[in-house]
C-alpha positions in Angstrom: -150.9 23.9 -58.6 -149.2 26.9 -57.1 -150.6 28.1 -53.8 -148.6 31.2 -53.3 -146.2 33.0 -55.8 -143.9 35.8 -54.7 -142.2 37.3 -57.7 -139.5 40.0 -57.6 -141.0 41.6 -54.5 -139.3 44.6 -53.1 -140.1 46.6 -49.9 -138.7 50.0 -49.0 -139.1 52.2 -45.9 -137.8 55.5 -47.1 -134.2 54.9 -48.1 -134.1 51.5 -46.4 -134.6 48.5 -48.7 -136.0 45.7 -46.5 -136.7 43.3 -49.4 -134.9 43.3 -52.8 -136.1 41.2 -55.7 -137.5 38.3 -53.6 -139.0 35.4 -55.5 -140.2 32.0 -54.4 -143.3 29.8 -54.6 -145.2 27.7 -52.1 -146.8 24.8 -53.8 -150.1 23.3 -52.8 -149.8 20.9 -49.9 -146.2 21.7 -49.1 -144.5 22.7 -45.9 -142.2 25.6 -46.9 -139.8 27.3 -44.5 -138.4 30.9 -44.8 -135.2 31.3 -42.8 -132.3 33.6 -42.5 -130.1 35.4 -39.9 -131.5 38.2 -37.8 -132.3 41.2 -39.9 -132.5 39.1 -43.1 -136.0 40.3 -44.0 -138.1 37.3 -42.9 -140.6 39.3 -40.9 -140.9 42.0 -43.6 -141.6 39.3 -46.2 -144.2 37.7 -44.0 -145.9 41.0 -43.4 -146.0 41.6 -47.1 -147.7 38.2 -47.6 -150.1 38.8 -44.7 -151.0 42.3 -45.8 -149.6 44.3 -43.0 -147.1 45.9 -45.4 -147.6 46.6 -49.1 -144.9 45.7 -51.5 -143.3 48.6 -53.3 -142.2 46.4 -56.2 -143.1 43.0 -57.7 -146.2 40.8 -57.7 -147.9 38.6 -55.1 -150.5 36.0 -56.2 -152.5 33.4 -54.3 -154.2 30.8 -56.5 -153.7 33.3 -59.4 -155.5 36.1 -57.5 -153.5 39.4 -57.1 -153.0 40.1 -53.4 -151.3 43.4 -53.5 -154.4 45.7 -53.0 -156.1 43.4 -50.5 -156.2 44.0 -46.7 -155.4 41.3 -44.2 -159.0 40.3 -43.6 -159.6 40.1 -47.3 -156.6 37.7 -47.6 -158.0 35.6 -44.8 -161.3 35.4 -46.8 -159.3 33.9 -49.7 -157.9 31.2 -47.4 -154.7 32.6 -45.8 -154.5 32.1 -42.1 -151.8 33.5 -39.9 -150.5 32.8 -36.4 -148.2 35.4 -34.9 -145.0 35.2 -33.0 -146.6 37.1 -30.1 -149.9 35.3 -29.7 -152.0 38.3 -28.7 -154.7 36.1 -27.3 -157.2 37.3 -24.8 -155.9 35.9 -21.5 -159.2 36.2 -19.6 -161.3 34.6 -22.3 -161.7 30.9 -22.7 -159.8 28.7 -25.3 -163.1 28.3 -27.3 -163.8 32.0 -27.3 -160.4 32.9 -28.5 -160.7 30.4 -31.4 -164.1 31.7 -32.2 -162.6 35.0 -33.0 -161.0 33.4 -36.1 -164.5 32.6 -37.4 -165.4 36.3 -37.7 -164.6 36.5 -41.4 -166.9 33.6 -42.1 -170.0 35.0 -40.3 -172.9 36.6 -42.1 -175.1 38.8 -40.1 -177.5 41.7 -40.5 -180.8 43.1 -39.4 -182.9 40.6 -41.2 -180.9 37.6 -40.1 -181.1 38.8 -36.5 -184.8 39.3 -36.8 -185.3 35.8 -38.1 -182.9 34.3 -35.5 -180.6 32.9 -38.1 -177.5 34.2 -36.3 -178.1 31.8 -33.4 -178.1 28.9 -35.8 -174.9 30.2 -37.4 -173.3 30.6 -34.0 -174.0 27.0 -33.2 -172.4 25.9 -36.4 -169.3 28.0 -35.9 -169.0 27.0 -32.2 -169.1 23.3 -33.2 -166.5 23.8 -35.9 -164.2 25.8 -33.5 -164.5 22.9 -31.0 -163.6 20.4 -33.7 -160.4 22.4 -34.5 -159.5 22.5 -30.9 -160.0 18.8 -30.5 -157.8 18.1 -33.5 -155.0 20.1 -31.8 -155.4 18.4 -28.5 -157.3 21.2 -26.8 -160.7 19.6 -26.6 -160.6 19.0 -22.9 -159.8 22.6 -22.0 -162.3 24.6 -24.1 -163.6 26.5 -21.0 -160.2 27.2 -19.5 -159.0 30.8 -19.5 -156.0 31.1 -21.9 -154.0 33.0 -19.3 -153.9 29.9 -17.2 -152.3 27.7 -19.9 -148.7 26.8 -20.2 -146.9 28.5 -23.1 -146.9 25.5 -25.4 -150.7 25.1 -25.2 -151.3 28.8 -25.6 -149.3 28.6 -28.9 -151.6 25.8 -30.0 -154.6 28.0 -29.3 -153.1 30.7 -31.5 -152.7 28.1 -34.3 -156.3 26.9 -33.7 -157.5 30.5 -34.1 -155.6 30.8 -37.4 -157.1 27.5 -38.6 -160.6 28.8 -37.7 -160.6 30.8 -40.9 -160.5 27.5 -42.8 -157.3 28.4 -44.6 -155.7 26.5 -47.5 -152.4 28.3 -46.6 -151.2 28.8 -43.0 -148.5 31.3 -42.1 -146.6 30.5 -38.9 -144.3 33.2 -37.6 -141.6 31.8 -35.4 -144.0 29.4 -33.6 -141.1 27.8 -31.6 -139.9 31.1 -30.1 -139.6 30.7 -26.3 -140.3 27.0 -26.3 -138.2 24.3 -24.6 -137.1 21.2 -26.4 -140.1 19.1 -25.4 -142.5 21.8 -26.5 -140.7 22.2 -29.8 -140.9 18.5 -30.5 -144.6 18.6 -29.7 -145.0 21.6 -32.0 -143.3 19.8 -34.8 -146.0 17.1 -34.5 -148.7 19.7 -34.5 -147.4 21.3 -37.7 -147.1 18.0 -39.5 -150.6 17.1 -38.5 -151.9 20.4 -39.9 -150.0 19.9 -43.1 -150.5 16.2 -43.7 -153.7 15.5 -41.8 -155.6 18.5 -42.9 -153.9 19.0 -46.3 -153.1 22.7 -45.5 -150.0 24.3 -47.0 -147.7 25.8 -44.5 -145.2 28.7 -44.8 -143.1 28.8 -41.7 -140.6 31.5 -40.5 -138.4 30.0 -37.8 -135.0 30.3 -36.2 -134.9 26.7 -34.8 -132.9 24.9 -37.5 -133.5 21.5 -36.1 -137.3 22.1 -36.4 -137.0 23.5 -39.9 -134.7 20.8 -41.3 -136.8 18.1 -39.6 -140.2 19.0 -41.1 -139.8 21.3 -44.2 -140.1 20.1 -47.8 -138.6 23.3 -49.2 -136.5 26.0 -47.7 -136.0 29.6 -48.9 -133.1 31.5 -47.3 -133.0 35.3 -47.1 -130.0 37.5 -46.2 -130.0 41.3 -46.3 -133.4 41.2 -47.9 -132.4 38.9 -50.9 -132.9 35.2 -51.6 -129.5 33.5 -51.4 -130.8 29.9 -51.6 -133.9 27.9 -52.4 -134.2 24.1 -52.3 -134.6 21.1 -50.2 -133.3 21.1 -46.6 -130.3 19.0 -47.6 -129.5 21.4 -50.5 -129.8 24.5 -48.4 -127.7 23.1 -45.5 -124.8 22.5 -47.9 -125.0 25.8 -49.7 -121.8 27.8 -49.3 -123.7 31.1 -49.2 -126.0 29.9 -46.5 -123.1 28.6 -44.4 -121.4 32.0 -44.8 -124.5 33.9 -43.9 -125.1 31.9 -40.7 -121.5 31.2 -39.6 -119.4 33.9 -41.3 -116.2 33.4 -43.3 -113.3 31.4 -41.9 -111.3 34.6 -41.4 -114.2 36.2 -39.4 -114.5 33.1 -37.3 
């Protein structure tokens, strides 16, 4: 079953073509990486999938539902969660409160429900679920800690927990290892595997750390100058001449 299908997607900003005829699929339950040199179009592609940009060409479907006209919160409602490169967490709020923000799209409230005190019952349910997600990611003992007091690696996990709070079937991770040291990156790899294998959530990962990508990805799509130049297993991609050239340059350039 196909989770996400990107077909011949293009994106233009005036005369600049950021994406050109991009196609790939993320199958259900897979861990798929999207890589490429700086300026390859990875972030543009991610923003098209997440709904921050609207594709100027092509189609984008998630479980056979057309995403093109949907806003980010509507895509979250379909089961697409996203963690950003810059976490944008509330530093003075607790870990639990930050994760609870991800439950917003799942809440139902109105005058009648407030009058009947149904929202308090909902809040208890959502709070319990947020705490369970935090515990799964090893954050259960710091629920009341202000996020601003956490080391960088744990703050990243809070951001992932917030994305998981929307109960996604597809999780988008935008350069989660950026700024991490080797130990933190190794720990992150375990976290991503746990989300993918333990929770059965498909993952689409944009990342520059090739050791991380090649160590955990099932499938890798490579972009260069807004176009797909390779798509396959990590081993296939590592040995692709176009990929080697894109990352290392030609022998003459070297």
